[in-house]
Backbone as a ProteinNet text record, in pm:
[ID]
protein_1_A
[PRIMARY]
MTGFMQAASFVGSAGFYLPLLVLAFWCLNPVAAGRAAVVLAAGAMVNVLLKLIFADPRPYWTDPAINPLSSESSFGMPSGHAQGSTLAYGLLAYHLGRRRAWAAAGVVVVLVGVSRVHLGVHSIGQVAAGWAVGAVILVAAIRLGPTATRWWGDRGLPVRLWICAALALGALGATVVIVELGLDGWQMPPAWRSAIIAAGGSADPRWLERAAASAAVLGGVPAGLSWLAHRGWFVPSGDPWRRVLAVPVGVAGLLPILSLWLVLPRHAAAVFAVLVLVALWLTAGAPETFVRLGLAGRPTPGLTRPGEPALTEDS
[TERTIARY]
95.5	-3.6	120.2	193.2	273.9	343.7	405.1	457	340.3	223.9	130.6	106	94.8	68.4	196.1	312.2	403.2	392.4	351.8	371.8	247.9	138.7	41.8	89.5	167.6	169	263.7	340.3	448.6	366.3	275.6	204.7	138.5	132.6	50.4	150.8	275.3	395.3	416.7	475.4	533.4	617.9	691	803.9	806.5	688.6	624.2	536	437.9	366.1	447.8	527.6	606.4	644	747.4	828.7	755.5	633.9	496.2	455.6	436.2	395.6	461.1	634.6	688.6	746.8	687.4	684.4	583	464	345.5	364.5	426.2	444.6	511.2	675.1	760.9	725.1	643.5	616.3	472.5	380.1	213.4	161.9	117.5	22.6	57.3	164.9	204	114.2	-3.5	-124.4	-167.2	-253	-286.6	-164.2	-40.1	63.8	70.7	94.7	164.5	60	-81.1	-152.3	-183	-165.5	-174.8	-62.9	50.5	179.3	196.7	106.7	107.3	-59.6	-135.6	-201.2	-168.4	-76.3	16.7	127	161.5	244.2	187	55.8	12	-43.6	-118.2	-125	-41.6	124.1	199.5	255.8	229.5	246.6	140.8	33.4	-52.8	-25.8	-31.2	-4	140.6	241	351.9	288	186.3	175.6	45.9	23.4	-112.3	-29	21.3	120.1	182.6	274.3	300.1	182.4	93.5	-35.8	-103.3	-153.5	-176	-80.3	69.7	182.1	112.8	59.8	-9.8	108.1	119.8	183.8	156.3	266.3	199.7	177.5	104.9	53.3	144.7	275	366.3	458.9	413.8	534	473.3	341.6	278.4	219.5	242.5	183.2	273	359.8	485.6	368.2	257.7	227.3	190.6	247.6	240.9	358	387.6	492.2	519.9	577.5	566.6	660.7	588.8	645.6	719.1	744.1	804.5	842.3	876.1	946.5	916.3	878.3	871.5	895.9	958.6	964.2	912.6	831.5	721.1	616.8	509.9	406.6	287.7	184.3	117.6	-35.6	-99.6	-211.2	-211.6	-274.3	-317.7	-248.1	-228.2	-169.5	-128.6	-14.7	23.4	39.3	25.5	-36.2	-121.3	-260.6	-383.9	-388.6	-356.9	-364.7	-325.6	-196.6	-167.4	-209.3	-214.4	-302	-416	-510.5	-651.7	-620	-513.5	-467.8	-464.5	-346.1	-316.6	-378.8	-413.6	-564.7	-668.9	-720.9	-861.2	-813.5	-711.6	-693	-654	-599.5	-612.6	-711.7	-798.2	-939.4	-1005.4	-987.7	-1120.7	-1059	-921.6	-846.7	-900.2	-929.7	-944.1	-1135.2	-1228.1	-1359.2	-1431.8	-1351.7	-1456	-1482.2	-1631.3	-1673.3	-1553.9	-1488.3	-1421.3	-1276	-1253.3	-1137.1	-1164.8	-1248	-1289	-1293.1	-1336.5	-1380	-1230.1	-1156.4	-1035.8	-908.7	-954.6	-886.7	-913.6	-1069.3	-1099.3	-1054.6	-1054.1	-995.2	-855.4	-777	-616.3	-616	-700	-691.1	-697.4	-815.2	-851.8	-751.2	-691.8	-592.8	-460.2	-423.3	-298.9	-324	-450.5	-472.4	-484.9	-559.5	-537.6	-408.8	-326.1	-206.6	-122.4	-151.8	-54.4	-113.4	-203.2	-273.2	-216	-251.9	-168.6	1.6	117.7	198.4	259.3	142.9	144.5	197.5	170.6	251.8	162.6	47.2	-80.9	-185.6	-294.6	-426.7	-534.3	-638	-767	-819.1	-767.4	-837.7	-736.1	-601.7	-500.9	-535.2	-526.5	-574.1	-710.8	-831.2	-928	-926.3	-845.8	-781.9	-756.1	-623.2	-546.1	-646.4	-769.2	-858.4	-932.4	-991.4	-1071.3	-991.5	-883.2	-829.3	-786.4	-750.3	-690.5	-837.9	-972.4	-1072.9	-1121.9	-1111.3	-1126.1	-1072	-938.8	-821.7	-855.2	-895.6	-904.2	-1030.3	-1154.8	-1282.4	-1266.6	-1166.6	-1147.3	-1052.8	-971	-885.3	-998.6	-1054.5	-1167.8	-1258.2	-1325.9	-1418.2	-1332	-1261.1	-1163.1	-1068.2	-1024.7	-949	-945.3	-1037.9	-1066	-1062.6	-1126	-1117.1	-980.9	-932	-789.9	-653.7	-709	-615.9	-668.9	-781	-808.1	-733.2	-735.1	-697.6	-550.3	-462.5	-325.6	-288.1	-378.3	-341.5	-298.9	-379	-437.2	-303.4	-229.8	-96.3	10.5	70.7	204.9	296.3	419.9	523.2	604	620.2	695.5	576.5	487.6	382.6	345.1	396.9	355.7	459.9	611.7	692.7	688	672.8	637.6	551.1	439.3	354.4	363.7	525.1	549.5	661.9	725.5	823.8	751.6	627.3	580.9	512.2	440.6	378.6	509.3	596	710.9	759	820.1	846.6	764.7	644	513.8	526.9	493.1	479.4	588.7	705.9	801.5	830.9	792.5	756.2	653.6	553.3	430.2	487.1	559.6	628.9	719.3	792.8	886.2	824.5	727.8	596.6	544.3	471.1	433.7	554.4	678.2	756.1	825.6	842.8	890	790.8	708.2	564.7	498.3	446	353.1	459.1	591.2	656.4	755.8	770.9	903.7	921	1054.8	1080.1	1042	930.4	892.5	993.6	1007.7	1096.2	1019.4	1065.9	974.6	1053.8	942.8	921.3	1022.3	1080	1230.2	1131.2	1071.3	954	918.2	839.4	853.9	995.6	1080.6	1260.4	1303.5	1287.1	1321.6	1213	1069.4	994.1	1056.4	1071.6	1102.6	1259.6	1348.9	1496.2	1467.5	1415.9	1350.3	1333	1246	1170.2	1278.3	1421	1517.1	1489.5	1429	1458.6	1529.8	1507.8	1590.3	1467.8	1475.6	1432.9	1424.2	1495.5	1518.1	1456.1	1283.7	1207.4	1263.1	1370.9	1408.3	1280.5	1200.7	1097.6	1161.9	1193.2	1238.4	1268.7	1375.8	1413.7	1297.8	1215.7	1083.6	976.2	1000.6	913.6	970.5	1119.7	1173.9	1161.1	1179.5	1115.7	1010.1	910.5	784.3	756.2	808	806.4	855.5	995.2	1039.9	981.4	902	831.1	697.5	657.8	476.6	543.9	636	701.2	802	845.8	926.1	880.1	734.1	695.8	558.7	513.4	429.4	525.4	643.5	749.4	789.7	853.7	854.3	803.8	659.2	545.5	503.1	535.7	461.9	589.8	706.7	807.9	801.4	755.1	782.5	636.7	544.8	408.3	457.9	522.8	575.3	657.1	739	821.4	721.3	637.2	547.1	480.9	531.8	469.7	567.5	531.9	567.6	482	480.7	433	536.4	525.1	570.7	562.1	667	669.6	561.2	518.1	444.6	515.6	658.6	756.6	768.3	700.7	732.1	901.6	1000.1	1110.2	1163.6	1132.3	1174.3	1122.1	970.7	918	1014.9	1068.6	1171.3	1261.4	1316.3	1461	1447	1378.2	1328.9	1394.5	1328.8	1388.6	1500.8	1618.6	1755.3	1811.9	1751.7	1803.2	1779.5	1638.3	1589.1	1604.5	1706.4	1744.5	1897.2	1961	2108.9	2085	2003.1	2009.6	1975	1917.8	1880.8	1985.7	2081.4	2172.2	2294.3	2324.6	2450.3	2345.6	2225.9	2171	2183.7	2133.9	2109.5	2263.2	2362.8	2515	2527.4	2460.5	2502	2469.1	2387.1	2403.8	2550.1	2639.8	2766.2	2794.5	2813.2	2902.5	2801.8	2700.8	2617.6	2532.6	2565.1	2514.6	2352.8	2316.3	2148	2142.8	2138.6	2065.5	1916.7	1811	1712.4	1705.8	1807.8	1837.7	1908.8	2001.2	2035	1911.5	1811	1738.8	1667.4	1608.7	1515.3	1585.1	1696.3	1827.3	1770.4	1805.9	1853.8	1713.7	1595.6	1464.9	1406	1435.5	1381.5	1391	1574	1642.4	1587.2	1538	1516.9	1357.4	1289.1	1165.6	1178.5	1250.2	1259.8	1297.7	1392.3	1453.7	1359.2	1270.1	1215.6	1094.7	1051.2	906.1	936.1	1051.3	1111.2	1222.1	1350	1451.1	1446.5	1396.4	1386.2	1304.2	1156.1	1100.1	1171	1238.2	1307.7	1394.6	1470.6	1570.3	1541.5	1407.6	1357.6	1332.2	1266.7	1208.6	1342.7	1426.4	1589.1	1643	1627.9	1688.9	1599.5	1475.8	1385.5	1292.1	1311.6	1277.6	1093.3	1043.2	914.6	921.8	778.7	755	706.8	659.6	569.1	468	363.6	230.7	215.5	96.3	97.3	93.6	156.8	156.5	43	-28.8	-184.6	-309.7	-289.6	-397.1	-422.2	-329.2	-396.5	-376.4	-355.3	-305.5	-184.5	-104.1	59.9	90	168.2	228.8	142.8	18.2	-55.1	-48.6	-39.7	28.9	-140.5	-144.6	-266.5	-326.9	-485.6	-503.9	-619.4	-522	-581.4	-534.3	-652.5	-620.8	-524.7	-458.7	-319.4	-205.7	-214.8	-119	-65.2
-82.2	18.8	97.6	126	253.6	281.4	183.4	184.5	271	183.3	282.8	382.1	423.6	572.3	672.5	620.2	708.3	713.5	622.6	622.9	725	735.9	825.2	951.9	963.8	1092.1	1163.7	1065.3	1103.1	1121.1	1094	1125.9	1246.7	1292.8	1459.4	1562.3	1510.5	1588.7	1670.4	1813.2	1895.4	1833.1	1700.4	1670.7	1540.9	1516.6	1444.8	1471.1	1543.4	1610	1709	1797.2	1890.6	1859.5	1742.6	1686.8	1665.3	1581.5	1536.3	1659.2	1746.5	1889.6	1934.9	1918.3	1978.3	1882.6	1741	1658.5	1721	1728.1	1737.3	1906.4	2013.6	2076.6	2098.7	2011.8	2008.7	1968.2	1807.7	1697	1714.4	1753	1683.3	1813.7	1915.1	2031.6	2150.3	2257.7	2335.8	2400.3	2431.1	2554	2495.1	2396.9	2334.1	2362.7	2290.3	2285.5	2394.8	2471.3	2635.1	2676.4	2694.9	2734.9	2650.7	2544.5	2467.6	2460.1	2524.3	2584.5	2730.8	2828.8	2917.3	2912.4	2850.5	2823.4	2749.4	2666.6	2597.5	2664.5	2767	2819.2	2975.4	3013.6	3051.3	3005.2	2906	2813.8	2791.3	2765.4	2707.5	2847.5	2988.6	3121.5	3134.7	3139	3116.3	3070.2	2907	2796.6	2869.6	2897.1	2929.2	3084.5	3167.1	3267.6	3229.6	3105.4	3080.5	3020.1	2938.5	2900.4	2961.8	3106.4	3159.2	3261	3273.1	3360.8	3268.9	3120.7	3029.6	3011.3	2989.7	2900.6	2838.6	2724.4	2620.4	2470.9	2435.7	2344.4	2210.2	2120	1974.3	1921.1	1773.1	1694.4	1643.2	1605.5	1516.7	1630.7	1763.5	1851.6	1885	1839.4	1870.2	1754.6	1588.1	1537.5	1424.1	1377.4	1314	1158.1	1119.5	997.2	950.2	1044.4	1040.5	973.1	870.5	864.4	870.8	992.9	1047.8	958.6	936.8	852.2	899.7	1060.9	1167.9	1275.4	1345.3	1466.3	1620.4	1675.7	1840.1	1936	2052.8	2165.6	2281.6	2269.5	2379.3	2389.1	2513.3	2477.4	2379.1	2385.9	2252	2335.5	2439.3	2469.9	2588.5	2508.1	2411.4	2315.1	2192.9	2094.9	2161.2	2162.6	2171.1	2060.2	1914.4	1816.6	1791.5	1811.5	1801.4	1964.6	2067.2	2155.7	2133.3	2114.1	2115.4	1968.2	1852.5	1766.8	1789.7	1889.4	1944	1992.3	2072.5	2187.2	2108.6	2018	1988.2	1840.7	1750.4	1625.7	1736	1819.4	1862.5	1946.7	2024.3	2081.7	1952.1	1849.7	1745.1	1701	1651.4	1632.2	1735.2	1856.7	1975.1	1966.1	1943.6	1913.6	1837.6	1671.2	1561.1	1561.6	1650.5	1682.5	1520.9	1437.7	1316.1	1266.6	1225.6	1191.4	1106.4	1020.9	933.2	992.6	1071.9	1183.6	1283.4	1305.5	1374.6	1263.1	1126.6	1007.8	1020.5	990.4	915.2	1017	1168.8	1262.8	1312	1229.3	1257.3	1142.4	1043.3	921.6	958	1015	1042.2	1162.6	1243.7	1377.3	1335.3	1246.4	1214.1	1082.1	1017.4	941.3	1016.6	1108.5	1186.8	1250.7	1304.4	1358.9	1294.1	1157.7	1051.5	988.7	1044.4	940.3	1055.2	1193.3	1281.9	1294.3	1241.1	1248.5	1116.5	988.6	873.4	903.2	938.6	942.6	1107	1107.3	1214.9	1352.5	1395.5	1530.3	1651	1585.7	1659.2	1645.4	1701.6	1717.3	1684.8	1627.6	1638.2	1733.8	1875.9	1976.3	2058.9	2009.4	2100.1	2058.5	1912.3	1848.2	1857.5	1920.9	1983.6	2105.3	2206.4	2323.9	2310.6	2220.6	2233.9	2209.6	2111.8	2077.9	2208.3	2292.3	2381.7	2511	2498.6	2606.4	2567.5	2475.4	2422.2	2421.2	2374.3	2369.6	2519.4	2597.9	2772.7	2831.9	2793.7	2851.4	2779.1	2652.6	2557.5	2651	2616.4	2702.2	2830	2925.3	3049.8	3062.4	2906.6	2907.8	2854.6	2789.8	2728.6	2825.2	2903.4	2986.3	3169.4	3197.7	3295.7	3277.7	3170.2	3147	3227.3	3198.6	3266.1	3411.2	3444.8	3606.7	3668.4	3567.8	3636.8	3649.2	3514.3	3496	3585.9	3608	3738.4	3870.9	3882.9	4032.7	4039.4	3918.8	3883.7	3907.8	3904.6	3870.2	3977.9	4101.8	4194.9	4318.4	4278.8	4340.6	4317.1	4440.9	4411.8	4358.8	4290.2	4192.1	4282.2	4391.7	4439.9	4493.5	4536.5	4528.3	4374.8	4256.3	4140.1	4108	4144.7	4124.1	4219.9	4298.9	4438.9	4369.6	4324.3	4251.4	4145.5	4033.8	3909.8	3975.6	4091	4145.3	4168.1	4208.3	4274.7	4179.4	4105.6	3957.1	3907.2	3859.9	3792	3869.9	4016.8	4095.7	4135.3	4107.2	4150.9	4060.1	3947.2	3790.9	3796.5	3840.5	3781	3916.4	4042.7	4143	4103.9	4040	3980.3	3911.1	3793.1	3698.7	3783.7	3900.3	3953.8	4025.5	4079.2	4153.3	4044.2	3956.8	3858.3	3807.3	3756.8	3738.4	3829.2	3946.8	4045.4	4076.2	4111.4	4199	4042.4	3944.6	3846.1	3748.6	3706	3645.5	3697.9	3855.7	3916.1	3887.2	3812.8	3797	3614.7	3579.7	3423.4	3337.5	3226.2	3111.8	2981.8	2913.2	2790.8	2700.9	2669.3	2608.6	2457.2	2458	2371.1	2248.1	2210.7	2048.7	2037	2160.5	2113.1	2161	2193.4	2140.6	2001.4	1967	1867	1707.9	1742.1	1635.5	1640.4	1766.5	1766.3	1702.9	1716.4	1677	1474.3	1478.3	1336.1	1268	1312.7	1279.8	1236.4	1341.8	1322.6	1433	1585.9	1647.1	1776.9	1888.3	2028.9	2082.1	2191	2265.4	2381.4	2416.5	2561.9	2523.3	2627.4	2609.5	2678.4	2758.8	2879.4	2952	3009.4	3093.6	3163.4	3248.4	3361.1	3291.2	3117	3055.5	2994.4	2960.5	2916.8	2975.1	3133.3	3229.9	3267.5	3279.3	3327.3	3212.3	3057.2	3024.9	3015	3007.8	3007	3162.6	3254	3370.6	3381.3	3312.7	3296.9	3218.9	3131.4	3066.4	3151.7	3172.8	3279.6	3367	3407.9	3536	3488.3	3389.5	3314.4	3289.1	3132.3	3085.7	3171.2	3298.6	3348.6	3471.8	3483.4	3550.9	3501.4	3360.2	3291.1	3257.2	3242	3166.8	3315.3	3424.7	3561.1	3587.6	3522.4	3561	3427	3326.8	3231.6	3274.6	3325	3363.2	3477.6	3583.3	3676.2	3616.9	3529.4	3463.9	3392.2	3386.3	3264.5	3126.5	3134.8	2978.7	2889.1	2759.4	2627	2519.3	2409.4	2318.7	2215.8	2059.9	1972.6	1888.8	1818.8	1769.6	1673	1613.4	1486.1	1367.1	1387.2	1249.6	1227.3	1086.5	1047.2	1066.4	1054.8	1019.1	1193.5	1263.4	1399	1479.7	1405	1460.8	1406.7	1271.3	1212.7	1273.1	1294.1	1347.2	1508.1	1592.7	1694.5	1691.3	1584.9	1570.4	1566.3	1552.4	1499.6	1667.3	1717.6	1829.4	1973.7	1936.3	2044.4	2009.3	1867.3	1899.6	1901.6	1913.6	1949.2	2094.8	2149.7	2286	2338	2237.2	2305.4	2289.7	2168.3	2134.7	2235	2338.6	2451.6	2538.8	2562.5	2656.5	2595.6	2466.8	2410.5	2372.6	2390.6	2393	2518.6	2585.6	2751.5	2682.5	2577.3	2631.5	2547.7	2496.1	2470.3	2613.4	2677.5	2801.8	2915.1	2933.3	3029.6	2979.9	3063.5	3060	3033.1	2942.6	2936.2	3013.1	3130.7	3258	3299.6	3365.6	3386.9	3423.2	3530.4	3632.7	3533.6	3433.1	3340.1	3216.5	3167.9	3088.4	3140.7	3279.9	3345.7	3369.1	3422.4	3432.9	3260.7	3180	3055	2980.2	2991.9	2951.6	3036.6	3165.9	3236.5	3211.2	3178.7	3105.9	2996.8	2918.2	2766.6	2782.6	2874.2	2885.6	2940.8	3025.9	3115.6	2977.5	2893.8	2789.3	2660.4	2650.7	2540.8	2601.4	2753.3	2750.5	2847.8	2901.2	2999.1	2923.1	2884.1	2908.9	2741.1	2667.5	2501.3	2494.5	2573.9	2520.8	2590.8	2683.7	2796.4	2719.7	2637.7	2506.2	2452.5	2370.5	2252.8	2303.9	2443	2479	2521.3	2573	2590.9	2484	2357.4	2217.9	2130.8	2179.2	2109	1997.8	2008.5	1914.2	1946.7	2083.8	2136.2	2240.9	2269.7	2368.3	2475.2	2613.3	2698.7	2692.9	2733.4	2737	2820.3	2783.5	2902.4	3010.3	3112	3288.1	3308.8	3370.3	3453.9	3386	3291.6	3213	3237.4	3305	3442.7	3541.5	3605.7	3766	3761.1	3886.8	3858.6	3841.4	3736	3742.8	3625.9	3584	3481.4	3358.5	3231.9	3114.3	3077.2	2949.6	2882.5	2783.6	2838.1	2757.8	2644	2558.4	2402	2312.4	2210	2089.3	2024.1	2050	1951	2041.7	2162.6	2253.4	2224
27.8	5.7	-0.5	106.9	68.5	-43.3	-114.1	-246.2	-367.4	-333.3	-450.8	-419.2	-263.3	-228.1	-270.1	-254.8	-302.2	-491.1	-519.1	-683.8	-683.5	-679.6	-643.1	-635.7	-531.5	-460.4	-599.5	-642.5	-779.3	-892.2	-918.9	-1047.3	-997.1	-897.9	-881.6	-841.4	-875.4	-893.6	-1010.1	-951.8	-1081.6	-1141	-1062.1	-1140.1	-1248.3	-1230.6	-1286.3	-1458.3	-1446.4	-1539.3	-1610.8	-1547.2	-1645.1	-1753.1	-1731.4	-1829.4	-1934	-1902	-2011.3	-2097.8	-1984.1	-2048.4	-2168.1	-2157.1	-2245.3	-2372.2	-2354.8	-2485.4	-2512.1	-2510.9	-2568.9	-2639	-2565.9	-2621.9	-2782.2	-2736.5	-2814.8	-2976.7	-2924.9	-2999.8	-3057.2	-3009.7	-3052	-3043	-2966.1	-2989.5	-2897.3	-2955.8	-2900.6	-2849.4	-2906.9	-2868.2	-2731.3	-2745.2	-2588.6	-2460.6	-2503.9	-2387.1	-2358.3	-2424	-2416.2	-2333.9	-2361.4	-2248.7	-2149.6	-2130.5	-1992.3	-1911.5	-1984	-1902.7	-1834.2	-1928.2	-1848.4	-1739.2	-1709.7	-1601.7	-1539.9	-1539.1	-1434.7	-1345.1	-1466.2	-1381.3	-1290.1	-1305.2	-1262.2	-1106.4	-1150	-1034.1	-906.6	-964	-898.8	-788.9	-853	-814.9	-697.1	-701.4	-624	-517.3	-532.3	-355.3	-298.2	-390.9	-293.5	-199.8	-258	-178.7	-73.1	-106.5	-9.4	84.3	56	183.5	291.8	262.2	308.7	412	370.6	385.1	523	467.2	590.3	707.1	658.1	733.9	835.7	743.2	853	859.9	963.7	967.8	918.9	885.5	841.4	934.8	923.1	1015.2	1098.5	1041.7	1099.8	1207.4	1166.6	1246.3	1336.8	1416	1534.3	1615.2	1547.1	1614.6	1603.3	1698.8	1683.7	1666.9	1711.1	1668	1476.2	1416.9	1261.9	1232.3	1152.8	1129.1	956.7	936.3	764.5	722.7	579.8	460.5	365.8	413.3	324.5	405.2	353.8	384.8	336.9	404	360.4	432.6	366.4	479.1	454.6	359.6	351.4	398.5	402.2	496.2	407.1	445.2	435	400.4	375	323.6	203.5	104.7	45	0.6	-15.3	-56.5	-236.8	-229.9	-367.5	-470.5	-430.2	-504.2	-547.2	-476.6	-505.8	-587.4	-560.5	-653	-806.9	-785.6	-897.1	-995.1	-933.6	-1007.6	-1074.1	-993	-1037.1	-1136.1	-1139.2	-1274.8	-1403.2	-1353	-1510.7	-1506.6	-1479.3	-1542.9	-1539.8	-1550.8	-1538.5	-1694.5	-1695.9	-1819.5	-1910.8	-1906.7	-2015.9	-2060.8	-1950	-1945.4	-2041.9	-2029.6	-2097.5	-2247.9	-2240.7	-2389.1	-2494.2	-2413.7	-2505.5	-2503	-2410.4	-2406.2	-2411.3	-2322.6	-2345.6	-2198.7	-2142.1	-2016.1	-1959.6	-2035.9	-2005.5	-1895.7	-1967.2	-1950.7	-1810.1	-1827	-1698.1	-1573	-1590.2	-1471.9	-1447.1	-1568.5	-1515.1	-1446.2	-1484.7	-1371	-1307	-1265.3	-1112.4	-1030.7	-1067.2	-1043.3	-1006	-1038.9	-1019.6	-934.6	-944	-845.4	-718.2	-695.5	-533.8	-515.5	-594	-562.3	-509.7	-569.6	-524.3	-393.3	-347.6	-247.8	-122.5	-165.4	-72.3	-21.5	-103.6	-99.5	-10.6	-42.9	48.3	213.7	228.3	374.5	392.4	332.3	386.5	400.2	274.4	373.9	476.4	549.3	654.2	630.9	529.7	489.2	442.1	490.4	446.5	516.2	583.9	682.3	558.1	559.2	512.9	476.5	554.9	517.4	429.5	439.9	316.4	196.5	188.5	99.1	-5.7	46.5	32	-68.4	41.8	6.3	-131	-159.7	-252	-372.5	-323.5	-454.2	-512.6	-375.5	-456.7	-497.5	-447.6	-516.8	-664.6	-690.8	-838.9	-891.5	-841.6	-931.8	-973	-845.6	-907.8	-1032.7	-1003.2	-1118.8	-1244.9	-1257.4	-1380.5	-1429.5	-1298.1	-1423.5	-1462.4	-1400.8	-1419.2	-1592	-1598.9	-1692.7	-1847.1	-1801.2	-1897.7	-1960.6	-1832.3	-1858.7	-1913.2	-1879.2	-1938.5	-2014.4	-2027	-2120.4	-2263.5	-2335.1	-2512.3	-2475.2	-2402.8	-2362.7	-2335.3	-2276.5	-2208.5	-2372.4	-2418.6	-2514.9	-2659.4	-2669.2	-2774	-2727.8	-2589	-2532	-2543.9	-2529.5	-2503	-2676.2	-2748.7	-2929.1	-2984.7	-2925	-2961.6	-2910.2	-2838	-2753.4	-2838	-2854	-2927	-2861.9	-2883.1	-2843.1	-2722.7	-2750.5	-2632.7	-2502.6	-2518.5	-2451.3	-2346.1	-2438.3	-2392.3	-2247	-2331.9	-2285.9	-2143.3	-2144.9	-2012.4	-1917.4	-2007.2	-1884.9	-1822.9	-1894	-1840.8	-1751.4	-1758.2	-1660.6	-1523.8	-1526.8	-1438.9	-1322.4	-1421.7	-1347.9	-1257.5	-1282.5	-1226.1	-1150.9	-1136.1	-1048.6	-945.8	-983	-890.4	-771.6	-830.4	-755.4	-684.6	-712.9	-615.7	-516.3	-553.4	-450.4	-346.2	-426.9	-311.8	-205.8	-265	-128.2	-58.7	-122	-18.4	70.7	14.4	142.8	258.9	169.5	290.6	360.7	322.3	454.8	495	472.4	586.7	668.7	636	766.6	779.3	724.8	816.9	854	826.2	906.1	955.3	943.9	1042.7	1169	1170.5	1342.4	1372.8	1247.7	1266	1324	1389.8	1383.9	1393.8	1343.4	1334.6	1460.3	1507.2	1658.5	1640.6	1726.9	1787.7	1724.6	1776.9	1782.3	1604.4	1552.6	1410.9	1323	1372.6	1303.7	1316.5	1439.2	1452.6	1402	1376.3	1282	1186.2	1106.5	979.3	932.1	1025.9	1027.2	1033.2	1159.1	1206.1	1082.8	979.6	869.8	724.8	747.1	636.5	575.1	593.2	537.3	575.2	519.1	587.9	630.6	729.7	815.7	738.3	644	585.1	486.5	428	334.2	232.5	248.8	159.6	54.4	162.4	68.3	-50.7	-21.6	-143.9	-254.5	-221.9	-331.7	-449.4	-357.1	-375.9	-452.5	-403	-507.4	-617.2	-626.1	-713	-858.2	-781.1	-916.3	-989.6	-906.9	-968	-1003.9	-951	-1043.4	-1191.5	-1186.3	-1300.7	-1434.6	-1356.5	-1493.4	-1517.4	-1390.7	-1436.2	-1517.6	-1533.9	-1653.7	-1780	-1748.1	-1847.1	-1966.1	-1918.5	-1997.6	-2139.9	-2067.7	-2153.7	-2220.9	-2152.6	-2264	-2353.4	-2350.4	-2449.2	-2528.1	-2504	-2608.8	-2705.3	-2630.7	-2742.2	-2841.5	-2771.5	-2861.5	-2987.6	-2939.1	-3071.4	-3131.1	-3090.4	-3170.8	-3294.3	-3207.5	-3301.3	-3426.9	-3383	-3525.5	-3578.2	-3586.2	-3649.7	-3602.6	-3451.4	-3422	-3463.6	-3464.4	-3487.3	-3491.3	-3579.7	-3563.4	-3574.6	-3481.4	-3515.6	-3636.5	-3685	-3813.3	-3809.7	-3964.5	-3980.4	-3951.9	-3931.9	-3958.7	-3810.5	-3802.1	-3646.5	-3579.2	-3667.8	-3640.6	-3632.8	-3677.3	-3642.7	-3529.8	-3493	-3396.2	-3267.4	-3262	-3150.4	-3150.6	-3263.3	-3250.2	-3212.6	-3191.1	-3164.9	-2991.7	-2921.6	-2815.9	-2748.5	-2817.7	-2754.7	-2805.6	-2919.2	-2952.9	-2826.1	-2792.7	-2698.5	-2573.6	-2523.8	-2401.9	-2407.6	-2516.9	-2544.4	-2508.4	-2554.4	-2548.6	-2394	-2307.5	-2215.1	-2098.2	-2138.9	-2048.7	-2006.2	-2083.8	-2075.5	-1981.2	-1973.6	-1900.6	-1743.8	-1719.4	-1611.3	-1554.9	-1604.2	-1553.6	-1503.4	-1519	-1425.4	-1296.6	-1243	-1074.1	-1049	-1131.9	-1072.6	-1093	-1098	-1065.6	-999.9	-988.6	-894.1	-797	-693.8	-552.5	-537.2	-475.5	-450.1	-391.4	-453.8	-427.6	-492.4	-432.8	-480.9	-636.8	-619.4	-791.8	-903	-827.2	-945.5	-948.1	-859.5	-924.7	-1049	-989.3	-1087.8	-1237.7	-1237.3	-1371.6	-1400.6	-1391.1	-1439.8	-1506	-1392.5	-1450.5	-1570	-1573.6	-1685.2	-1792.8	-1764	-1888.4	-1969	-1901.4	-1899.4	-1909	-1885.4	-1947.4	-2096.8	-2092.8	-2250.3	-2371	-2293.4	-2409.7	-2418.4	-2340.4	-2347.2	-2428	-2397	-2497	-2643	-2646.7	-2762.6	-2855.4	-2735.8	-2820.5	-2882.3	-2797.9	-2860	-2965	-2982.7	-3086	-3236.2	-3217.2	-3316.6	-3356.4	-3251.3	-3300.3	-3415.4	-3320.7	-3426.9	-3567.7	-3605.4	-3710.3	-3800.1	-3757.7	-3806.8	-3884.7	-3802.7	-3806.4	-3930.8	-3910.3	-4034.8	-3936.4	-3780.3	-3705.6	-3715.1	-3773.6	-3718.2	-3811.7	-3848.8	-3961.4	-3903.1	-4004	-3941.9	-3995.4	-3974	-3988.9	-4140.2	-4214.5	-4385.4	-4308.8	-4385.2	-4385.9	-4428.6	-4354.3	-4403.9	-4368.8	-4253.6	-4228.6	-4087.8	-4045.7	-3855	-3901.9	-3764.4	-3772.1	-3744.7	-3810.8	-3810.8	-3644	-3623.4	-3481	-3422.3	-3448.1	-3394.3	-3433.1	-3324.1	-3377.2	-3439.4	-3558.4	-3596.3	-3497.5	-3453.1	-3384	-3424.7	-3468.8	-3554.3	-3439.5	-3463.8	-3397.9	-3417.4	-3517.7	-3544.7	-3526.7	-3514.2	-3409.3	-3303.6
[MASK]
+++++++++++++++++++++++++++++++++++++++++++++++++++++++++++++++++++++++++++++++++++++++++++++++++++++++++++++++++++++++++++++++++++++++++++++++++++++++++++++++++++++++++++++++++++++++++++++++++++++++++++++++++++++++++++++++++++++++++++++++++++++++++++++++++++++++++++++++++++++++++++++++++++++++++++++++++++++++++++

């Protein structure tokens, strides 16, 4: 049972579904995957801010009777796994547009939430809150998505990039305000620290680094997509081998950026800079490289407004 629950928890983690989202963007449906990436980035930033606002401990921090099967150093309200899986699998079900897809997504989301409680890292209330927040963002994305896309499409590239920068820096600034004002002088109780360390974790949550990572993705993903749309977007090749070959090419371009971790300090500013570069490569640099290498194509000119991607089922 424990192994199954750990597997279910992993399925609900960003480490599982984000690589799949990148593959979908590069090789299958860039439009749908790109929009999902923007929604997930916004959801991740919301989760970081809410955790700081509520500052709610995880169950095993305060209850010695709970034997945690995983360790976490961040606050628990709301559950990031529950929220993220609701968004990720809800967006997938919406894109597929089938009842069976919605039913399967519901089963996965419930299992993810149950696994987090079973592992001792979340309470039922924290999981329920994650589901609720994820559902609100999901409904908002579905209902407001077409309007937001049209509004975004009417903005020029410089305006889009300025908005992306404002979103990223504004979210990071909000985190700093919450940490400085809401948690000013706050120290984690010794019992909480001991519980985290005993479970094999680190008692330093590094909140500014977490926020910098989420803010970088929040600004970098739509910025990269905007630049790519300005260039004319891209369409994965119809040849399966070209789509497969695009993956190692994209990963190879990512490695030099990730190697910056070897020389840069683990500081919030460094985290922000590196992850902005990662987001820009994944959403703009890699697709542009695919086009130049003949591993992807451009939509036929004139089918859309200048700078807009072709919103077709095969794009």
